[in-house]
N, C-alpha and C positions, 0 to 999 in steps of 0.2 A: 798522184793524191796531187789536189789543189793544193794553190795558196792555203786557203783560208782552212782548210780542216788542218793542214802543217800545222800552224797560228793555235788551232783550236786545240791538235797533242798534245803542243809544249805548255799550253795554258793548263788542261788538266791536268797535267804534274804538278804544276803548281799548290803545294797544302792552301793558302787561302781560299784556294778556286773549288769548289764544289761539280760545276755546271758552268759552262759557256757554249754561246753562239758569236761568232764573226759574221758580219754583213758590212757588205758594202750601199752604207747610206746615201751616197751620192757619188759621182765619179773620183775616184782618188781618194773619200772617206770612207775609212775602215774603222765600224765599233763594233770593239769585242762588248757582249753582252755578259754580267755577272752575275753566276750564285755565290755566295760567298760564306764561308765558315767564320767569316770577322763579323757578320752580321746578330746582336746580341737576341740573346733569347728572352730576354725579361731588360725590362726600363724602367729605369728610377719614376716613379708616383707618387706623389707626395698626397692624401687627401683626406677625405673623413668620410664614413659609407656607415651605415643603418645596417646591421647583419639581426638575423633571426635567426635563434638556436635555440632547439628545445623548448619552443615557447618564450623563448625571453629576448626581448631586443635592445640592445648596446649598442652604442657609437664605438667606432673603431676607426683605424687609418689605414692607409695603404701605404704600403712598404716599396711597392712594384708594380709591374702590370704585364701580361706577357699576353701573345694570339691566344689562350686558353683557359688566362686565370689572375687572381693576383695574392700575393705574399701582406697580409692584415697583421697588424700590433694593436694589442689590449685585451686579447681573448683569454679565459682563463682555465674554461672549463672544457675545454675539447676531447676527444679521440681521432683518431682516421675515422673516414668513412662515415662523420658522422653527417646530417645533409645538411645544408645551411642555406641560407635566404641573402642577396646583397642589394639594398639601396644604392645605387652610387651614381654619380655626372661623372662621366667619363671623361677625357680627359678632348678639349675644342668644342666639348657637346656645354648647351647651355636647359639640357633637363636630368632628370635623374632617372636611371633604369633600372627594373628591376632582376635579377638574374637571381638560379638555382645552381647550384656545386655540393661539391661534397670536397671536406676538410683530408687532405691526399698525403701533410704535415702536421707536426704539433710540436711545437718546443718552446716553453721560458713564452709565455703571451705570445707567441706569433702562432700563425696558420696559414698554411700553404689551401688555397682555394682553388679548387679544377671547376668550372664553369662544363653546367651542360647549355649545347648549343645550339638555337636551332637556326638554320642560314639566314636570319636577317638578323637574329643576334649577332652571328660571327663577323661580321661587316662592318655593326656596330664597335665591336671589340679592336675588329683592325682599323678601323678610322683613326680610333682610339688609338692603338699605338702607332699607326702612322703618322700623326699628326706628332706627337712628340719626337717618332726621327724625324720628320721634314720642317719642324720651327723652334728644336734647341741642340740643332747645329751636330744631329748624330751622322744625319747624311752627309754633310759637306767634310766631314772629317773622312769619315771611311772613306768615298770619294777620293779625298786624295792621298790616302795610306792608300789604298788598291791600285789605285793608277801610278803610283808612285813604283811598288813593289812589283808590278807587272813590267812595267815599262822598261827598267831596268835588267829582269830576270828574261824578258824577253830579248835585248839587245846582245847577251853571250849568244844567242842562237843565229839573231835576224841581225840581216841591214835594218836600217833607223828605218827605212822608206818602206816597210814589209811590217810595222810593227803598229795598229789600231793607233790611232789616233785621240780615237774618246776612246775609253774603260766606262760601262756604267753597272753601275750594281744594281739590281732589280732581286723582286722575291722569290722570283720562279721564271721560268721560260716557258711560256703559253708550247702547250702541244694540243695540234691536229689530232683528229681522232684516227688516223695512222701511224700513231707516234712519231712522227716527225715533228720539229719545232714550226713551227705559225712564224714565220719572219715576219706579215704580213701585223701583227698584234701585237706585235715591237712594240714600246716606247719610241717616239721621236725624241734623238739627244735634243737636251737644253727645255724640255719638258719638265712636268712633275711627273714621275715615270714611278713612286714609288706607290 
């Protein structure tokens, strides 16, 4: 078993790691690309939006955002599976976007809205979520937490010189058609990789 596979095997045992790829970026510079369970599913996002429901238009407030929906506050007559339409300005965007969705839960004037997204709409939502992650410090904190935990963890099993010098948290590992990790598609260390 080569050294990289051994490091990957150890890292895959850590509870913060869902998937990992260890790559030599430059001679003697190992990079561990980490997909982590610490990546939040929902992020705080406070804004206003126009919600259309049952031929009524009301202004509501967003509480958070995810890669497929919002939690909104200020709704009073909804039930699960109701269809809704949202007019909202996504984080980092300067124009409003129109989304269709459905209510997946409703409690005390709050509703969870799951969006029906086409490919372009999904990209817009991802850009909005990524804007929050990159611009509100979530990524820096996550990088520091992961790097510290994983370095300390690996020191128990490997000599320091065999431990990756860089741990990068990414959303997913790029996969080729044959199911292997596409090493060439991995982000460069130091670039905006989220």
